[in-house]
Structures are given as C-alpha cells and as structure tokens.
C-alpha positions in Angstrom: 36.1 -99.4 -104.1 37.6 -102.3 -103.1 41.3 -102.2 -102.9 42.9 -105.4 -104.4 46.4 -107.0 -104.2 47.2 -108.2 -107.9 50.6 -109.4 -107.6 52.8 -110.4 -104.3 55.6 -112.7 -103.5 54.8 -116.5 -104.0 56.3 -117.6 -101.3 56.1 -116.6 -97.4 59.6 -116.8 -96.5 62.0 -114.0 -98.2 65.7 -113.7 -98.2 66.0 -109.9 -98.5 68.7 -110.1 -101.2 65.5 -110.4 -103.6 62.8 -108.2 -105.3 59.5 -107.9 -103.0 57.0 -106.7 -105.4 53.8 -106.0 -104.5 50.8 -104.6 -107.4 47.6 -103.3 -106.1 44.6 -101.7 -107.9 41.6 -100.0 -107.2 39.8 -99.8 -110.3 36.6 -97.9 -109.4 38.9 -95.0 -107.4 41.4 -94.7 -110.2 39.0 -94.4 -112.7 36.6 -91.6 -110.8 38.8 -89.7 -108.7 42.1 -87.2 -109.0 44.9 -86.7 -107.2 45.0 -90.7 -106.6 47.8 -92.3 -104.3 48.1 -96.0 -103.3 49.6 -96.1 -99.6 51.7 -99.1 -98.2 51.9 -99.2 -94.3 54.9 -101.4 -93.8 55.0 -103.0 -90.2 57.9 -105.3 -89.1 58.8 -106.8 -86.2 61.4 -108.9 -84.3 58.8 -110.9 -81.8 55.2 -111.7 -82.5 53.5 -111.0 -85.8 53.1 -107.4 -86.2 49.4 -106.1 -85.1 48.0 -103.6 -87.7 45.6 -102.2 -85.5 48.6 -100.6 -83.5 51.4 -98.3 -84.6 54.1 -100.4 -83.0 55.7 -102.0 -85.7 55.3 -99.4 -88.4 58.8 -98.4 -90.1 57.3 -96.3 -92.7 54.2 -95.2 -94.8 55.2 -95.1 -98.5 52.7 -93.9 -101.5 52.7 -94.5 -105.3 51.0 -93.3 -108.1 48.6 -95.6 -110.3 50.8 -96.3 -113.7 49.2 -96.5 -117.3 47.7 -99.7 -116.4 46.1 -98.3 -113.3 47.8 -100.0 -110.7 50.2 -99.0 -108.2 53.6 -100.9 -107.8 55.9 -101.8 -105.0 59.3 -103.0 -104.5 60.1 -103.3 -100.7 63.6 -104.9 -101.1 65.6 -101.6 -100.6 63.6 -100.8 -97.2 63.4 -104.3 -95.5 67.2 -105.2 -96.4 68.3 -102.5 -93.4 65.9 -104.1 -90.9 67.9 -107.6 -90.8 71.8 -108.2 -90.3 74.0 -110.9 -89.2 73.9 -112.2 -85.7 77.0 -111.9 -83.7 76.1 -112.3 -80.2 74.0 -115.5 -78.9 70.6 -115.2 -77.4 69.9 -115.1 -74.0 69.0 -118.4 -72.5 71.8 -119.7 -74.8 74.8 -121.0 -73.1 78.6 -120.7 -73.0 80.6 -123.7 -71.0 77.3 -124.6 -69.8 76.5 -120.8 -68.2 73.5 -119.6 -69.5 73.7 -116.2 -71.5 71.5 -113.4 -69.9 70.5 -110.1 -71.5 73.8 -108.0 -71.5 76.2 -110.9 -71.1 75.6 -112.6 -74.4 78.9 -114.3 -75.8 79.7 -114.3 -79.6 77.1 -116.3 -81.4 80.1 -118.9 -82.7 81.1 -119.8 -79.2 77.6 -121.1 -78.4 77.1 -124.5 -76.5 74.3 -126.5 -78.1 71.4 -124.0 -79.7 70.8 -120.1 -79.9 68.0 -118.3 -81.2 68.5 -115.1 -83.6 68.1 -111.7 -82.7 68.9 -110.0 -86.2 68.6 -112.4 -89.0 64.9 -112.8 -88.8 61.9 -110.7 -89.0 58.4 -110.2 -89.6 57.2 -108.4 -92.7 53.4 -107.0 -92.8 52.1 -104.7 -95.1 48.4 -102.8 -95.1 47.6 -101.0 -98.3 45.1 -98.0 -98.5 44.0 -95.8 -101.1 43.4 -91.9 -101.1 42.4 -89.1 -103.4 40.7 -86.1 -103.8 36.7 -86.0 -103.6 34.6 -82.4 -103.3 37.9 -81.2 -102.7 38.3 -83.3 -99.7 41.0 -86.1 -99.0 39.4 -89.4 -98.7 41.7 -92.7 -97.2 39.8 -95.6 -97.8 40.3 -99.5 -99.2 41.9 -101.4 -96.8 43.7 -104.8 -97.9 46.0 -106.5 -95.8 48.8 -108.3 -96.9 49.9 -111.9 -95.4 52.4 -112.4 -93.2 56.2 -113.0 -94.3 59.2 -114.2 -93.1 62.1 -112.2 -94.0 65.8 -113.0 -93.2 69.3 -112.3 -93.8 69.9 -113.9 -97.1 70.8 -113.6 -100.5 69.9 -115.4 -104.2 72.3 -116.9 -106.3 72.7 -116.8 -109.9 71.7 -120.4 -110.1 68.3 -119.5 -108.0 65.0 -120.7 -110.3 62.6 -118.2 -110.2 59.3 -120.0 -109.8 55.8 -118.5 -111.2 52.4 -119.4 -110.1 50.8 -118.9 -113.3 52.4 -119.7 -116.8 51.4 -118.6 -119.4 49.8 -115.6 -117.7 45.9 -115.7 -116.8 44.5 -112.5 -115.5 41.7 -114.0 -113.2 44.8 -116.1 -111.0 47.3 -113.2 -111.0 51.4 -114.0 -111.7 52.9 -114.1 -108.8 56.2 -115.1 -108.4 59.5 -116.1 -106.1 62.0 -118.6 -105.2 61.3 -121.8 -103.5 63.6 -120.8 -100.2 61.2 -122.8 -98.0 61.1 -126.0 -100.3 64.9 -126.0 -99.6 64.8 -125.5 -96.0 62.1 -126.6 -94.3 63.0 -129.3 -91.8 60.1 -131.4 -92.5 60.7 -131.7 -96.6 62.7 -134.8 -97.1 65.3 -132.4 -99.3 65.4 -129.8 -96.6 68.8 -128.8 -95.3 70.8 -126.1 -93.2 70.8 -122.6 -94.2 74.2 -123.0 -96.3 75.6 -123.8 -99.8 79.1 -124.9 -97.8 80.4 -128.2 -98.5 78.9 -131.0 -96.4 82.3 -131.9 -95.3 83.9 -129.6 -93.3 87.7 -129.6 -92.0 88.5 -128.3 -88.3 91.2 -128.4 -85.5 90.3 -129.6 -82.1 90.4 -125.9 -81.1 87.7 -124.5 -83.6 84.4 -123.2 -83.3 81.6 -123.0 -85.6 78.1 -122.9 -86.0 75.6 -124.0 -88.4 71.7 -122.2 -88.8 68.5 -123.5 -89.8 64.8 -122.5 -90.1 62.2 -123.6 -87.8 59.4 -121.8 -89.2 56.8 -125.0 -90.5 58.4 -127.2 -87.8 61.3 -127.8 -85.0 63.7 -130.4 -84.9 63.2 -133.2 -82.0 67.2 -133.2 -81.4 70.7 -132.8 -83.3 72.6 -136.6 -83.1 76.5 -136.6 -83.5 78.0 -139.6 -84.5 81.6 -140.0 -83.8 84.1 -142.1 -85.9 87.8 -142.7 -85.6 90.4 -142.6 -88.4 89.4 -146.3 -89.5 86.1 -145.0 -90.1 84.8 -147.1 -87.0 82.2 -145.6 -84.9 83.2 -144.8 -81.4 79.9 -143.0 -79.8 76.7 -141.4 -80.5 75.3 -138.4 -78.8 71.9 -136.8 -78.9 71.1 -133.0 -78.4 67.1 -132.3 -77.7 65.8 -128.9 -79.0 64.7 -128.3 -75.5 64.5 -124.7 -73.5 67.0 -126.1 -71.5 69.5 -126.7 -74.6 68.6 -123.2 -75.9 66.0 -124.6 -78.2 62.1 -124.9 -77.4 59.8 -127.6 -77.2 56.8 -126.3 -79.4 56.2 -124.0 -82.5 56.1 -120.5 -81.3 55.2 -117.5 -83.7 58.0 -115.5 -83.0 60.6 -114.1 -85.4 63.5 -114.8 -82.9 62.6 -118.5 -82.9 62.3 -118.8 -86.5 65.8 -119.6 -87.1 68.4 -121.0 -84.8 71.6 -121.7 -84.5 73.8 -125.0 -83.6 77.6 -125.0 -82.1 78.6 -127.9 -83.6 82.7 -127.6 -84.1 85.2 -129.4 -81.7 85.8 -126.5 -79.7 82.2 -125.6 -79.1 81.5 -129.3 -78.3 84.6 -129.3 -75.5 82.9 -126.8 -73.9 80.1 -129.0 -72.4 79.8 -132.6 -73.8 81.2 -135.1 -71.5 80.7 -137.8 -74.3 82.9 -135.9 -76.6 85.5 -135.2 -73.9 85.4 -138.6 -72.8 88.8 -140.9 -73.5 87.2 -143.3 -75.9 86.0 -140.1 -78.1 88.5 -137.4 -77.2 91.5 -139.6 -77.7 90.3 -141.0 -81.1 88.6 -138.3 -83.0 91.6 -136.5 -83.7 92.5 -137.8 -87.6 88.5 -139.5 -87.3 85.3 -137.3 -87.7 81.8 -136.9 -86.9 78.4 -136.4 -88.4 75.9 -134.0 -87.3 72.5 -134.5 -88.2 69.0 -133.1 -87.7 
C-alpha cells in the first residue's frame, strides 16, 4: 500500500508566486477501499529545516479525494503565499552606523551597514503525505510519503519566465515534473548567477540615498563583495572588500537555516557613508560625486 509522489516541483527553490503542484497516488488503496482521501501535512519553518516527527512547524493538514485517474492533486500556492513577506527590518547581528542591531532595536532594512539576513522573505517547505480510508467500518490512516525539502521565497514570476519540463514527451515511468529555473539564474556559483533583481544593472543615486541588493545563499556563500570606485573620467580611485563574515552581518560557512538563505547588502552611497572609512576618505568622497562605483559579488 505504498503512497507515491507522482509529480512535484522540478526545482527545490521556488518563488511563492508560482503554482506548487503535487500529485500523489496509492493504487491498491484507491481500488480496494471506500471513503479514500489523500492527506498533506504541510510544514513551514523560518529557521532550521522542519522535523516531520514533531508538530512544531505544521501550518495545516489538507485532504483531497482521488480524481477520475485515481490520484490526489494539491496546489499549495494559496497556502504558502501567506507565510513569506517583504523584509522591512534588518535582522539582529546586522549593523547601522557600526552599532550592531539586537532583537527589538532593528533598523529599517534599507539603512543597513554591510550585510543582513532575512526575517520574512525565505522559508523552508516540507510536506508529509498519507492516505486514509474505511476498512471494515474503521478509519485507517497509513502510507507515509515525505516530500523533498523546498526553499520558498517572497518572489514572483514574469511572463517571460520559461517553464522547464523534466520529461518531454511524457513517459509515465519518469513522470512530468515542471518548474522555473530560479536556482540557475540566482545561484552564486553559477557563472550566470545574479542578484535577486531584474532592475537595470546601472543605478543612479545621490550621496544621501540608501538602498540594498539581495542574493541567495542556498548552495554557496560569497567570500566578499568588492567595491571599485571611479571618478567622473572613469579613472579608478580606490577599491574596498567587504568579507561575508559574521562581524559584517554575514557568516563564515553554509548553515541550513532559512533566515540565512537570503541576504541583503547595503550598497548605496548613504549606506557606505555610515561605516566605510575608505568611501569617506578624501580621495574618494571628493571625487565620487559625478563618478561611479561597481558592486561585485
């Protein structure tokens, strides 16, 4: 009486603005018993990956009856969308004007010095499937099947995003999982990886403007961000490296925690003025206005 996951998202990193469809089956139960329902126990966590043996991270239990093909289909998008939001405040251990934020004293996220993890934008998703039915008048629940672990974040899809199919044309033994190649676009160790933005790579800012950029750290973490400063003639006038270390609001090794899977970096002039001795030095601050600088991960 094995419960099988016949279809699941193709990638393990998902913007919540996409369909998150699972199809489950249990042929022997569906064909032999009555009052059959597939059960999905949804776990969502903001820290460590959910532990399915506990109820700590359960956000809901959902049921569906088999369709005409004898399978149960779930779309979790309407559920998970409410568990991620934009980050308005910086996380503790980040800093503002070189003062480390603590719980309850967090400053707005766009004012940060250097790096900050997320509080609301990224979550872990894990689903435990089962099946229930009536046997000789008794309700039976059995056939546990666990999903993979997924990273869900506060994102959306564009009309130009291309849907990937794992199995074209369809072959039943392989299945037909589908999804959008978000990890391929935004993973740091990919040569085509980039920041979590579709904004133009050239931005215009005044010396008093604050702003951040964000990036994923699910599969790899950056060693540093390098700032390269130029004057109005395009001549380089300085460089600065900001290591992704805990002292700068980052961390030194991959850690499986949702709040450490998406980070922000304060990169606009006002952010740099709050802490950077290099940026505030005469050779740069006197010539950067009218000039520009690059931000390289």
